[in-house]
Every structure is written in structure tokens, then in C-alpha cells.
VEXBAPA-829686 format. One record per atom (N, C-alpha, C, O): residue in one letter; x, y, z; atom name. Coordinates in steps of 0.2 Angstrom, whole numbers, plus 5000, padded with zeros to 4 digits. Example, Ala and Ser with C-alpha at 12.3 -4.5 7.8 and 13.67 -1.06 7.14 Angstrom:
# VEXBAPA-829686
{"a", {5066, 4972, 5039}, "N"},
{"a", {5062, 4978, 5039}, "CA"},
{"a", {5066, 4984, 5039}, "C"},
{"a", {5071, 4983, 5042}, "O"},
{"s", {5064, 4989, 5035}, "N"},
{"s", {5068, 4995, 5036}, "CA"},
{"s", {5064, 5000, 5039}, "C"},
{"s", {5067, 5006, 5040}, "O"},
***
This chain:
# VEXBAPA-829686
{"m", {4904, 5022, 5009}, "N"},
{"m", {4911, 5020, 5007}, "CA"},
{"m", {4916, 5023, 5012}, "C"},
{"m", {4916, 5029, 5014}, "O"},
{"s", {4921, 5019, 5014}, "N"},
{"s", {4926, 5021, 5019}, "CA"},
{"s", {4931, 5026, 5016}, "C"},
{"s", {4932, 5026, 5010}, "O"},
{"f", {4934, 5029, 5021}, "N"},
{"f", {4939, 5034, 5018}, "CA"},
{"f", {4945, 5030, 5015}, "C"},
{"f", {4947, 5033, 5010}, "O"},
{"t", {4947, 5024, 5017}, "N"},
{"t", {4952, 5020, 5014}, "CA"},
{"t", {4950, 5018, 5007}, "C"},
{"t", {4954, 5019, 5002}, "O"},
{"t", {4944, 5016, 5006}, "N"},
{"t", {4942, 5014, 4999}, "CA"},
{"t", {4941, 5020, 4995}, "C"},
{"t", {4944, 5020, 4989}, "O"},
{"t", {4939, 5026, 4997}, "N"},
{"t", {4939, 5032, 4993}, "CA"},
{"t", {4946, 5034, 4991}, "C"},
{"t", {4947, 5036, 4985}, "O"},
{"l", {4950, 5034, 4996}, "N"},
{"l", {4957, 5036, 4995}, "CA"},
{"l", {4960, 5032, 4990}, "C"},
{"l", {4964, 5034, 4985}, "O"},
{"s", {4960, 5025, 4990}, "N"},
{"s", {4963, 5020, 4986}, "CA"},
{"s", {4960, 5021, 4979}, "C"},
{"s", {4964, 5020, 4974}, "O"},
{"k", {4953, 5022, 4978}, "N"},
{"k", {4950, 5023, 4971}, "CA"},
{"k", {4953, 5030, 4968}, "C"},
{"k", {4954, 5030, 4962}, "O"},
{"w", {4954, 5035, 4972}, "N"},
{"w", {4956, 5041, 4970}, "CA"},
{"w", {4964, 5040, 4967}, "C"},
{"w", {4965, 5043, 4962}, "O"},
{"i", {4968, 5037, 4972}, "N"},
{"i", {4975, 5036, 4970}, "CA"},
{"i", {4975, 5032, 4963}, "C"},
{"i", {4980, 5034, 4959}, "O"},
{"s", {4971, 5027, 4963}, "N"},
{"s", {4972, 5023, 4957}, "CA"},
{"s", {4970, 5026, 4951}, "C"},
{"s", {4971, 5024, 4945}, "O"},
{"g", {4966, 5032, 4951}, "N"},
{"g", {4964, 5035, 4946}, "CA"},
{"g", {4968, 5041, 4943}, "C"},
{"g", {4967, 5044, 4938}, "O"},
{"v", {4973, 5043, 4948}, "N"},
{"v", {4978, 5048, 4946}, "CA"},
{"v", {4982, 5046, 4940}, "C"},
{"v", {4985, 5040, 4940}, "O"},
{"r", {4983, 5050, 4936}, "N"},
{"r", {4987, 5049, 4930}, "CA"},
{"r", {4993, 5054, 4930}, "C"},
{"r", {4992, 5060, 4932}, "O"},
{"y", {4999, 5052, 4927}, "N"},
{"y", {5005, 5056, 4927}, "CA"},
{"y", {5003, 5063, 4923}, "C"},
{"y", {5005, 5068, 4926}, "O"},
{"e", {4999, 5063, 4918}, "N"},
{"e", {4998, 5069, 4914}, "CA"},
{"e", {4993, 5074, 4918}, "C"},
{"e", {4993, 5079, 4916}, "O"},
{"s", {4990, 5071, 4923}, "N"},
{"s", {4985, 5076, 4927}, "CA"},
{"s", {4989, 5079, 4933}, "C"},
{"s", {4986, 5083, 4936}, "O"},
{"v", {4995, 5077, 4934}, "N"},
{"v", {4999, 5080, 4940}, "CA"},
{"v", {5002, 5087, 4937}, "C"},
{"v", {5005, 5087, 4932}, "O"},
{"p", {5001, 5092, 4941}, "N"},
{"p", {5004, 5099, 4939}, "CA"},
{"p", {5011, 5098, 4938}, "C"},
{"p", {5014, 5095, 4943}, "O"},
{"e", {5014, 5101, 4933}, "N"},
{"e", {5022, 5101, 4932}, "CA"},
{"e", {5026, 5103, 4939}, "C"},
{"e", {5031, 5100, 4940}, "O"},
{"a", {5023, 5108, 4942}, "N"},
{"a", {5027, 5110, 4948}, "CA"},
{"a", {5027, 5105, 4954}, "C"},
{"a", {5031, 5105, 4958}, "O"},
{"a", {5022, 5100, 4954}, "N"},
{"a", {5021, 5095, 4959}, "CA"},
{"a", {5025, 5089, 4957}, "C"},
{"a", {5026, 5085, 4961}, "O"},
{"l", {5027, 5088, 4951}, "N"},
{"l", {5030, 5082, 4949}, "CA"},
{"l", {5036, 5080, 4953}, "C"},
{"l", {5037, 5074, 4955}, "O"},
{"p", {5041, 5084, 4954}, "N"},
{"p", {5047, 5082, 4959}, "CA"},
{"p", {5044, 5080, 4965}, "C"},
{"p", {5047, 5075, 4968}, "O"},
{"w", {5039, 5083, 4968}, "N"},
{"w", {5037, 5081, 4975}, "CA"},
{"w", {5033, 5074, 4974}, "C"},
{"w", {5034, 5069, 4979}, "O"},
{"v", {5030, 5073, 4969}, "N"},
{"v", {5026, 5066, 4968}, "CA"},
{"v", {5031, 5061, 4967}, "C"},
{"v", {5031, 5055, 4970}, "O"},
{"k", {5036, 5062, 4963}, "N"},
{"k", {5041, 5057, 4961}, "CA"},
{"k", {5045, 5055, 4968}, "C"},
{"k", {5046, 5050, 4969}, "O"},
{"a", {5047, 5060, 4972}, "N"},
{"a", {5050, 5059, 4978}, "CA"},
{"a", {5046, 5055, 4983}, "C"},
{"a", {5049, 5051, 4986}, "O"},
{"a", {5040, 5057, 4983}, "N"},
{"a", {5035, 5053, 4988}, "CA"},
{"a", {5034, 5046, 4986}, "C"},
{"a", {5034, 5041, 4990}, "O"},
{"v", {5034, 5045, 4979}, "N"},
{"v", {5033, 5038, 4977}, "CA"},
{"v", {5039, 5034, 4978}, "C"},
{"v", {5039, 5028, 4980}, "O"},
{"l", {5045, 5037, 4976}, "N"},
{"l", {5051, 5033, 4978}, "CA"},
{"l", {5052, 5032, 4985}, "C"},
{"l", {5055, 5027, 4987}, "O"},
{"d", {5051, 5037, 4989}, "N"},
{"d", {5051, 5036, 4997}, "CA"},
{"d", {5047, 5030, 4999}, "C"},
{"d", {5049, 5026, 5003}, "O"},
{"y", {5040, 5030, 4996}, "N"},
{"y", {5036, 5025, 4998}, "CA"},
{"y", {5039, 5018, 4997}, "C"},
{"y", {5039, 5013, 5001}, "O"},
{"f", {5041, 5017, 4990}, "N"},
{"f", {5044, 5010, 4989}, "CA"},
{"f", {5050, 5009, 4992}, "C"},
{"f", {5051, 5003, 4994}, "O"},
{"a", {5054, 5014, 4994}, "N"},
{"a", {5060, 5012, 4998}, "CA"},
{"a", {5058, 5010, 5005}, "C"},
{"a", {5061, 5005, 5007}, "O"},
{"v", {5054, 5013, 5008}, "N"},
{"v", {5051, 5011, 5015}, "CA"},
{"v", {5048, 5004, 5014}, "C"},
{"v", {5049, 5000, 5019}, "O"},
{"a", {5044, 5003, 5009}, "N"},
{"a", {5040, 4997, 5009}, "CA"},
{"a", {5045, 4991, 5008}, "C"},
{"a", {5044, 4986, 5011}, "O"},
{"l", {5050, 4992, 5003}, "N"},
{"l", {5055, 4987, 5002}, "CA"},
{"l", {5059, 4985, 5008}, "C"},
{"l", {5060, 4980, 5010}, "O"},
{"a", {5061, 4991, 5012}, "N"},
{"a", {5065, 4990, 5017}, "CA"},
{"a", {5061, 4986, 5023}, "C"},
{"a", {5064, 4982, 5027}, "O"},
{"g", {5055, 4988, 5024}, "N"},
{"g", {5051, 4985, 5029}, "CA"},
{"g", {5047, 4979, 5027}, "C"},
{"g", {5044, 4976, 5032}, "O"},
{"c", {5047, 4976, 5021}, "N"},
{"c", {5043, 4971, 5019}, "CA"},
{"c", {5045, 4964, 5023}, "C"},
{"c", {5041, 4959, 5023}, "O"},
{"k", {5051, 4964, 5026}, "N"},
{"k", {5053, 4958, 5030}, "CA"},
{"k", {5052, 4959, 5037}, "C"},
{"k", {5054, 4955, 5041}, "O"},
{"a", {5050, 4965, 5039}, "N"},
{"a", {5049, 4966, 5046}, "CA"},
{"a", {5045, 4961, 5050}, "C"},
{"a", {5040, 4959, 5047}, "O"},
{"e", {5047, 4959, 5056}, "N"},
{"e", {5043, 4954, 5060}, "CA"},
{"e", {5036, 4957, 5061}, "C"},
{"e", {5031, 4953, 5061}, "O"},
{"g", {5035, 4963, 5063}, "N"},
{"g", {5029, 4966, 5064}, "CA"},
{"g", {5024, 4965, 5058}, "C"},
{"g", {5018, 4964, 5059}, "O"},
{"l", {5027, 4966, 5052}, "N"},
{"l", {5023, 4966, 5046}, "CA"},
{"l", {5020, 4959, 5045}, "C"},
{"l", {5014, 4957, 5043}, "O"},
{"a", {5024, 4954, 5047}, "N"},
{"a", {5022, 4947, 5047}, "CA"},
{"a", {5016, 4946, 5051}, "C"},
{"a", {5011, 4942, 5049}, "O"},
{"i", {5016, 4949, 5057}, "N"},
{"i", {5010, 4948, 5061}, "CA"},
{"i", {5004, 4951, 5058}, "C"},
{"i", {4998, 4948, 5059}, "O"},
{"v", {5004, 4957, 5055}, "N"},
{"v", {4999, 4960, 5051}, "CA"},
{"v", {4996, 4955, 5046}, "C"},
{"v", {4990, 4954, 5045}, "O"},
{"r", {5001, 4953, 5042}, "N"},
{"r", {4999, 4949, 5036}, "CA"},
{"r", {4995, 4942, 5039}, "C"},
{"r", {4990, 4940, 5036}, "O"},
{"k", {4998, 4939, 5044}, "N"},
{"k", {4995, 4933, 5047}, "CA"},
{"k", {4988, 4935, 5049}, "C"},
{"k", {4983, 4931, 5048}, "O"},
{"y", {4987, 4940, 5052}, "N"},
{"y", {4980, 4942, 5055}, "CA"},
{"y", {4975, 4943, 5049}, "C"},
{"y", {4970, 4941, 5049}, "O"},
{"v", {4978, 4947, 5044}, "N"},
{"v", {4973, 4949, 5038}, "CA"},
{"v", {4972, 4942, 5035}, "C"},
{"v", {4966, 4941, 5033}, "O"},
{"a", {4976, 4938, 5034}, "N"},
{"a", {4975, 4931, 5030}, "CA"},
{"a", {4970, 4927, 5034}, "C"},
{"a", {4966, 4923, 5031}, "O"},
{"s", {4970, 4928, 5041}, "N"},
{"s", {4965, 4924, 5045}, "CA"},
{"s", {4958, 4926, 5045}, "C"},
{"s", {4954, 4923, 5046}, "O"},
{"q", {4958, 4933, 5043}, "N"},
{"q", {4951, 4936, 5044}, "CA"},
{"q", {4948, 4937, 5037}, "C"},
{"q", {4942, 4938, 5037}, "O"},
{"y", {4951, 4937, 5031}, "N"},
{"y", {4949, 4938, 5025}, "CA"},
{"y", {4951, 4933, 5020}, "C"},
{"y", {4956, 4930, 5020}, "O"},
{"a", {4947, 4933, 5014}, "N"},
{"a", {4948, 4928, 5009}, "CA"},
{"a", {4954, 4931, 5005}, "C"},
{"a", {4955, 4937, 5005}, "O"},
{"k", {4958, 4927, 5001}, "N"},
{"k", {4963, 4929, 4997}, "CA"},
{"k", {4960, 4933, 4991}, "C"},
{"k", {4954, 4932, 4989}, "O"},
{"g", {4964, 4938, 4989}, "N"},
{"g", {4961, 4942, 4983}, "CA"},
{"g", {4966, 4943, 4978}, "C"},
{"g", {4971, 4938, 4977}, "O"},
{"d", {4966, 4948, 4974}, "N"},
{"d", {4970, 4949, 4968}, "CA"},
{"d", {4976, 4954, 4969}, "C"},
{"d", {4980, 4955, 4965}, "O"},
{"a", {4976, 4958, 4975}, "N"},
{"a", {4981, 4963, 4976}, "CA"},
{"a", {4987, 4960, 4978}, "C"},
{"a", {4988, 4956, 4982}, "O"},
{"t", {4993, 4963, 4975}, "N"},
{"t", {4999, 4960, 4977}, "CA"},
{"t", {5002, 4963, 4983}, "C"},
{"t", {4999, 4969, 4985}, "O"},
{"i", {5006, 4960, 4986}, "N"},
{"i", {5009, 4962, 4993}, "CA"},
{"i", {5017, 4963, 4991}, "C"},
{"i", {5020, 4958, 4989}, "O"},
{"i", {5020, 4969, 4992}, "N"},
{"i", {5027, 4970, 4991}, "CA"},
{"i", {5031, 4966, 4995}, "C"},
{"i", {5030, 4965, 5001}, "O"},
{"g", {5035, 4962, 4991}, "N"},
{"g", {5040, 4958, 4994}, "CA"},
{"g", {5038, 4951, 4995}, "C"},
{"g", {5041, 4947, 4998}, "O"},
{"k", {5032, 4949, 4993}, "N"},
{"k", {5029, 4943, 4994}, "CA"},
{"k", {5025, 4940, 4988}, "C"},
{"k", {5023, 4944, 4984}, "O"},
{"q", {5024, 4934, 4988}, "N"},
{"q", {5020, 4931, 4982}, "CA"},
{"q", {5013, 4930, 4984}, "C"},
{"q", {5009, 4930, 4979}, "O"},
{"e", {5011, 4930, 4990}, "N"},
{"e", {5004, 4930, 4992}, "CA"},
{"e", {5000, 4936, 4990}, "C"},
{"e", {5003, 4941, 4989}, "O"},
{"r", {4994, 4936, 4990}, "N"},
{"r", {4990, 4941, 4988}, "CA"},
{"r", {4984, 4942, 4993}, "C"},
{"r", {4983, 4938, 4997}, "O"},
{"m", {4981, 4948, 4993}, "N"},
{"m", {4976, 4950, 4998}, "CA"},
{"m", {4970, 4953, 4995}, "C"},
{"m", {4971, 4955, 4989}, "O"},
{"e", {4965, 4954, 4998}, "N"},
{"e", {4959, 4957, 4995}, "CA"},
{"e", {4961, 4964, 4994}, "C"},
{"e", {4964, 4968, 4999}, "O"},
{"s", {4959, 4967, 4988}, "N"},
{"s", {4961, 4974, 4986}, "CA"},
{"s", {4959, 4979, 4991}, "C"},
{"s", {4962, 4984, 4992}, "O"},
{"a", {4953, 4978, 4994}, "N"},
{"a", {4950, 4983, 4998}, "CA"},
{"a", {4954, 4984, 5005}, "C"},
{"a", {4954, 4989, 5008}, "O"},
{"l", {4958, 4979, 5006}, "N"},
{"l", {4962, 4978, 5013}, "CA"},
{"l", {4969, 4981, 5012}, "C"},
{"l", {4972, 4982, 5017}, "O"},
{"r", {4971, 4981, 5006}, "N"},
{"r", {4979, 4982, 5005}, "CA"},
{"r", {4981, 4989, 5008}, "C"},
{"r", {4986, 4990, 5011}, "O"},
{"t", {4976, 4994, 5007}, "N"},
{"t", {4978, 5001, 5009}, "CA"},
{"t", {4978, 5001, 5017}, "C"},
{"t", {4983, 5004, 5020}, "O"},
{"s", {4973, 4998, 5020}, "N"},
{"s", {4973, 4998, 5027}, "CA"},
{"s", {4979, 4994, 5030}, "C"},
{"s", {4982, 4996, 5035}, "O"},
{"s", {4980, 4989, 5027}, "N"},
{"s", {4986, 4984, 5030}, "CA"},
{"s", {4992, 4988, 5028}, "C"},
{"s", {4997, 4987, 5033}, "O"},
{"a", {4993, 4991, 5023}, "N"},
{"a", {4999, 4995, 5022}, "CA"},
{"a", {5000, 5001, 5027}, "C"},
{"a", {5006, 5002, 5029}, "O"},
{"c", {4995, 5004, 5028}, "N"},
{"c", {4995, 5009, 5033}, "CA"},
{"c", {4997, 5006, 5040}, "C"},
{"c", {5001, 5009, 5044}, "O"},
{"a", {4994, 5001, 5042}, "N"},
{"a", {4996, 4997, 5048}, "CA"},
{"a", {5003, 4995, 5048}, "C"},
{"a", {5007, 4996, 5053}, "O"},
{"a", {5005, 4992, 5043}, "N"},
{"a", {5012, 4990, 5042}, "CA"},
{"a", {5017, 4996, 5042}, "C"},
{"a", {5022, 4995, 5045}, "O"},
{"s", {5015, 5002, 5039}, "N"},
{"s", {5020, 5007, 5039}, "CA"},
{"s", {5020, 5010, 5047}, "C"},
{"s", {5026, 5012, 5048}, "O"},
{"a", {5015, 5009, 5051}, "N"},
{"a", {5016, 5011, 5058}, "CA"},
{"a", {5020, 5007, 5062}, "C"},
{"a", {5023, 5009, 5066}, "O"},
{"i", {5020, 5000, 5059}, "N"},
{"i", {5024, 4995, 5063}, "CA"},
{"i", {5032, 4996, 5061}, "C"},
{"i", {5036, 4996, 5065}, "O"},
{"t", {5033, 4997, 5055}, "N"},
{"t", {5040, 4997, 5052}, "CA"},
{"t", {5044, 5003, 5053}, "C"},
{"t", {5049, 5004, 5052}, "O"},
***
């Protein structure tokens, strides 16, 4: 199992109740920051290049893409998001 798959499975399993109270402000800030950057960058030209490449290489899936109606294979969304974050 790849690091990306392991990380995405771990993240999807995290529950609010399991986060230590002292860490909650940091987690909230990190999530808010992620969405602010994702929304700001979802229209970036570089991201369109990444989406076009992923669409050409892989079948469509059920994972949503921030700012778009299209979907991608769920195993790819984390790596594509990381690539997009590097671009934006």
C-alpha cells in the first residue's frame, strides 16, 4: 500500500471526538487553511493541466474535485491534490 493510500485512509478515519482538545484549534486552523487555499487555487491554470493529465490516464471515479463538477478515482485525489498544491 502506498504512502498516499495509507495517509488518505488514516485521514478519512479521524473523528472530531478523537482529536485531543489541545489540538483542536490547530486542526480547525489547518482545515480552514486547506479549504481557503484549495478554493483560491481551484481555477489555477496549472491545476487544469494536472486535471487534464489525470483524466487522460485514469478512469473516472466517485471522488469530488473542489471547484469542479467532474470526479476522479478516489485513490488519485490525494496525489493530485498534492501536485496541485505545489502548482498553486
